[in-house]
C-alpha positions in Angstrom: 26.2 135.6 -18.6 29.4 137.9 -17.5 32.7 136.6 -17.6 32.8 136.4 -13.6 29.7 134.3 -13.7 31.4 132.3 -16.2 34.7 131.8 -14.1 32.7 130.9 -10.9 30.9 128.5 -13.0 34.0 126.7 -14.1 35.1 126.8 -10.5 31.8 125.0 -8.9 32.4 122.2 -12.1 36.1 121.9 -11.1 35.3 121.4 -7.2 32.3 119.2 -8.0 34.8 116.8 -10.2 32.8 117.3 -13.3 35.4 119.4 -14.7 39.2 118.2 -15.1 42.3 120.3 -14.4 43.3 120.5 -18.1 39.8 121.6 -19.3 39.3 124.0 -16.3 42.7 125.9 -17.5 41.6 125.7 -21.4 38.3 127.3 -20.5 39.4 129.6 -18.0 42.0 130.9 -20.1 39.7 131.5 -22.9 36.9 133.2 -20.6 40.0 135.7 -19.6 40.5 136.2 -22.9 37.1 137.0 -24.1 36.7 139.1 -21.0 39.4 141.5 -21.8 37.4 142.7 -25.1 34.2 143.1 -23.1 33.3 146.6 -21.4 32.8 146.6 -18.0 29.5 145.6 -16.9 29.7 147.6 -13.6 28.5 151.4 -13.8 31.5 153.7 -14.0 30.7 156.7 -12.0 30.2 159.8 -13.8 32.5 163.2 -14.0 30.5 164.4 -11.2 30.7 161.6 -9.0 34.8 161.5 -9.5 35.1 164.9 -8.0 34.8 166.8 -11.2 37.2 164.5 -13.0 37.4 164.6 -17.2 36.8 162.0 -19.2 40.2 161.4 -19.2 40.7 159.6 -15.8 41.8 156.3 -15.5 39.6 153.2 -15.1 40.6 150.5 -12.6 39.5 147.0 -13.4 39.7 144.8 -10.4 41.7 141.6 -10.8 39.5 138.1 -10.9 39.3 136.4 -8.0 37.0 133.5 -7.1 34.6 134.4 -4.4 35.8 133.5 -0.7 34.7 130.7 0.9 34.1 128.7 -2.2 35.7 124.9 -1.6 38.1 124.0 -4.3 39.5 120.5 -4.6 43.1 119.6 -6.1 43.0 118.5 -9.5 44.7 115.1 -10.3 48.4 115.1 -10.7 49.8 114.8 -14.2 52.0 112.1 -14.1 53.4 112.8 -17.8 56.0 115.4 -16.8 56.8 116.0 -20.8 53.4 116.9 -21.9 52.9 120.3 -23.4 49.8 122.2 -22.6 48.4 124.6 -25.2 47.6 128.0 -24.0 46.0 130.7 -26.2 47.6 133.6 -27.2 46.8 136.7 -25.1 44.8 139.1 -27.1 44.9 142.7 -26.5 42.3 145.3 -25.3 40.6 147.0 -28.3 40.7 151.1 -28.2 37.4 152.6 -26.9 35.6 155.0 -28.9 37.0 157.2 -26.4 40.3 157.8 -27.4 41.1 160.3 -24.9 40.3 158.2 -22.3 42.9 155.8 -20.3 41.7 152.4 -19.2 43.9 150.3 -16.9 43.6 146.6 -18.0 44.6 143.4 -15.6 47.1 141.4 -17.2 46.1 137.8 -17.7 47.0 135.9 -14.6 48.3 132.3 -14.0 45.8 129.8 -13.9 44.1 130.0 -10.7 44.4 127.8 -7.6 41.7 127.3 -5.4 42.4 128.0 -1.6 42.1 124.2 -0.8 44.2 123.3 -3.8 43.2 121.1 -6.7 41.8 117.4 -6.4 44.2 114.6 -6.4 43.5 111.6 -8.2 42.1 108.8 -5.8 40.9 109.3 -2.2 40.6 112.5 -1.0 43.2 113.0 2.4 41.3 113.7 5.5 41.6 116.9 7.4 43.6 114.9 10.1 45.1 112.7 7.8 45.5 109.1 7.2 45.5 107.1 10.5 48.8 105.0 10.6 48.9 101.7 11.7 49.8 101.5 15.5 52.6 98.6 16.5 52.0 96.7 19.4 54.2 98.0 22.5 55.7 94.6 22.8 56.5 94.0 19.1 60.0 93.9 17.4 61.3 96.6 15.2 61.1 96.4 11.9 64.0 96.1 9.9 65.2 99.4 8.5 68.5 98.4 6.8 68.7 98.8 2.9 68.0 95.6 1.2 71.4 95.9 -0.6 73.2 96.2 2.7 71.8 93.1 4.4 73.0 92.8 8.1 76.3 94.9 7.7 75.0 98.1 7.5 72.9 100.1 10.0 69.4 100.8 9.9 68.2 103.7 8.0 66.8 106.4 10.5 63.3 107.6 9.4 63.0 111.1 8.1 62.6 113.5 11.1 63.9 111.2 13.5 66.7 112.5 15.7 68.6 109.4 15.8 71.2 110.6 13.5 72.5 112.9 16.1 73.3 110.2 18.6 76.7 109.2 17.2 79.9 109.4 19.0 80.6 110.3 22.6 76.7 112.0 22.5 74.9 108.9 22.4 76.7 108.1 25.9 75.3 111.0 27.6 71.6 109.3 27.3 72.9 106.7 29.8 72.0 106.6 33.3 75.0 107.9 35.1 75.5 105.7 38.7 75.7 107.6 41.9 78.6 108.7 43.1 78.5 106.3 46.4 79.0 103.5 44.3 81.7 105.0 42.5 83.7 105.9 46.0 82.7 102.3 47.2 84.3 100.9 44.0 87.5 102.8 45.0 87.5 102.0 48.6 87.2 98.5 47.6 90.3 98.6 45.1 92.5 100.2 47.7 92.0 98.0 50.5 92.5 94.9 48.1 95.9 96.7 46.9 96.8 97.2 50.3 96.5 93.4 51.2 98.6 92.5 48.3 101.2 94.8 49.2 101.2 93.9 53.1 101.2 89.9 51.7 104.4 90.7 49.3 106.2 92.2 52.3 105.5 89.6 54.8 106.7 87.0 52.0 109.6 88.5 50.5 110.4 92.0 51.9 112.2 90.8 55.1 114.3 88.1 53.3 115.1 90.8 50.7 116.5 92.9 53.5 118.2 90.5 55.2 120.2 89.3 51.6 120.9 93.3 51.2 122.5 93.6 54.6 124.5 90.3 53.8 125.4 91.8 50.8 126.5 95.1 52.3 128.8 93.3 54.8 130.7 91.3 52.3 132.1 93.8 49.4 132.7 92.5 46.1 136.4 92.4 45.2 137.6 95.0 42.8 137.7 94.2 39.2 140.2 96.6 38.4 143.8 95.7 39.5 146.6 97.9 39.8 149.2 97.3 36.9 152.3 95.7 38.4 155.4 97.7 39.3 157.9 97.2 36.6 160.9 97.9 38.8 159.6 95.8 41.8 162.3 95.2 44.7 162.2 91.9 46.7 161.9 92.0 50.6 165.4 92.0 52.0 166.7 91.6 55.2 168.6 93.6 57.2 168.8 97.4 58.2 168.2 99.4 54.8 170.1 102.7 53.9 168.3 105.8 52.7 168.8 106.2 49.1 165.1 106.9 48.1 166.2 110.5 46.6 167.9 108.5 43.8 165.3 108.5 40.8 167.4 108.5 37.5 170.5 107.3 36.3 172.2 110.7 35.8 172.5 110.4 39.7 174.3 107.2 39.9 177.9 108.8 38.1 177.8 111.0 41.6 177.7 107.6 43.9 181.2 106.3 42.4 179.9 103.1 42.6 180.3 102.2 39.0 183.7 102.0 36.8 183.9 103.7 33.8 183.5 100.9 31.7 180.0 100.3 33.5 178.7 103.7 33.4 179.5 103.2 29.2 177.3 100.1 28.9 174.4 101.7 30.8 174.6 104.7 28.8 174.6 102.8 25.5 171.6 100.8 26.5 169.6 104.8 27.0 169.4 104.4 31.0 166.8 106.3 32.3 164.8 105.6 35.7 166.8 104.2 38.4 166.0 102.1 41.8 169.0 101.9 44.3 168.7 99.9 47.6 171.3 99.1 50.0 170.6 96.9 53.3 173.2 96.0 55.9 173.2 92.4 56.8 174.5 90.6 60.2 178.4 90.1 60.7 179.2 92.8 58.3 177.8 91.6 55.1 176.4 94.2 52.8 173.7 93.8 49.7 173.2 96.6 46.9 170.5 96.2 44.5 170.2 98.8 41.5 167.5 98.6 39.0 167.4 100.6 35.7 165.3 101.1 32.7 166.6 100.9 29.2 165.9 101.5 25.7 164.2 97.8 24.9 164.7 94.2 26.0 167.0 93.5 23.8 169.3 96.3 25.1 168.9 94.9 28.5 170.1 91.6 27.5 172.8 93.2 25.5 173.9 95.1 28.7 173.7 92.2 31.0 176.2 90.3 28.8 178.6 93.3 28.3 178.4 93.9 32.5 179.5 90.3 33.0 182.4 90.8 30.4 183.5 93.8 32.6 183.5 91.9 35.7 185.7 89.1 34.1 188.2 91.8 32.6 188.9 93.1 36.1 189.6 89.4 37.4 186.3 88.2 38.4 185.4 84.4 38.2 182.4 83.3 36.4 180.1 81.8 39.0 178.0 78.4 37.7 175.0 77.0 39.0 172.7 80.0 38.8 169.5 80.2 37.3 168.6 80.8 33.5 169.4 84.2 32.3 171.5 85.0 35.6 174.8 86.2 34.7 177.2 85.8 38.0 181.0 86.4 38.9 182.9 86.3 42.4 186.1 87.6 43.9 187.5 86.2 47.1 188.5 88.3 50.0 192.0 89.6 49.5 194.3 92.5 51.7 191.4 93.2 53.6 188.7 93.7 51.0 185.8 91.5 51.6 184.8 88.7 49.3 182.0 89.6 46.7 179.4 87.9 44.5 177.8 89.9 41.8 175.2 88.8 39.0 173.0 90.9 36.2 169.9 90.0 34.4 167.2 91.1 32.1 163.7 91.5 32.8 161.9 93.1 30.1 163.6 96.4 29.6 164.8 96.6 33.0 168.5 95.5 33.9 168.5 93.8 37.5 171.9 94.2 39.5 172.6 92.1 42.8 175.9 92.4 44.7 176.6 90.9 48.0 179.8 91.4 50.4 180.7 89.6 53.1 184.3 89.9 55.3 186.0 86.7 55.7 185.0 83.7 53.7 183.3 83.5 49.9 180.9 80.9 51.5 179.3 83.3 53.8 178.7 85.8 50.8 177.5 83.2 48.6 174.8 81.9 51.0 173.3 85.6 51.3 173.5 85.7 47.6 171.5 82.7 46.8 168.7 83.7 49.2 168.1 87.3 48.0 168.4 86.3 44.2 165.7 83.9 44.8 163.6 86.3 46.6 164.2 89.1 43.6 163.3 86.9 40.8 159.9 85.9 42.2 159.3 89.8 42.2 161.1 90.3 38.6 161.6 86.9 36.7 164.5 86.7 34.3 163.6 87.1 30.6 166.1 83.7 30.0 
């Protein structure tokens, strides 16, 4: 029996299950090893058939191949992964008698695998695969969640299932979309509702708020910012005013020849600066002069008022009693055609206020006009006391 027939016989025994896969590989390796040393059973062509080639021509041995169409069964799977299989060593081919002839020897091949695979242990799988159990159409889906996760983890997706890609925004694309008609209807309904609410709000509050706005507009709110008071305010004086608006500073007073040298010295010592000079002519020939002068400080104003009274007394005037607190006054009777005169000084902050009233005839007429004008000026600029 040739080695090809022995291999064919081994394949048949393996396919029928009479031979295990391990035995098959051991015996096949033995047949292949022995076949290397055997001469080719086929008749090699003569030199004449080879086209006149000499004995040095190369002989080609075809690789071992089982006949086509031989059904093979897959051998049972070897569960022992660490099992070592002993394979006989490969034996080199013996040198033929004709040393000059080169012969091609096929190398030992890996264990041959039948076209249908080695038979597996257990029942063979049918060509169409094992039928899978059909689940009723209304049966609940089986729990695919892992046993360690419980109900907190999502179910495991079977292999080959495309459900894993339906995560995130893509999963919403499979939902059926509503028609444009429903969307337009919802928008129109929302617009109508908002319009109704706006109209109701206008009817309830719109006209009232408008009336309130008109009322607020008609009554302007008083200004919270008030102008600072005039530090040299002058009371309303009766009679006809003479124009002395050009007099602004104390340096213009000496040119009027109104003050004596002692009076000028007193104001200069108090560092007089700004001035208001007011003259009014009264009925019956009476006359009123008010001079308001800013000095260095309130203390300087008080001192200047006292020194001015002393100057009047030195010049023959008489001290007037019964005046308001802080007001220092003196008087002179009419003499030799000169009118009667009453003159007073007082301090308001850093301002020296001077009031002088003259009247022809009796001193009583001058005192009456003086009392009324002094009372009005103290209301405009009170005395420091």
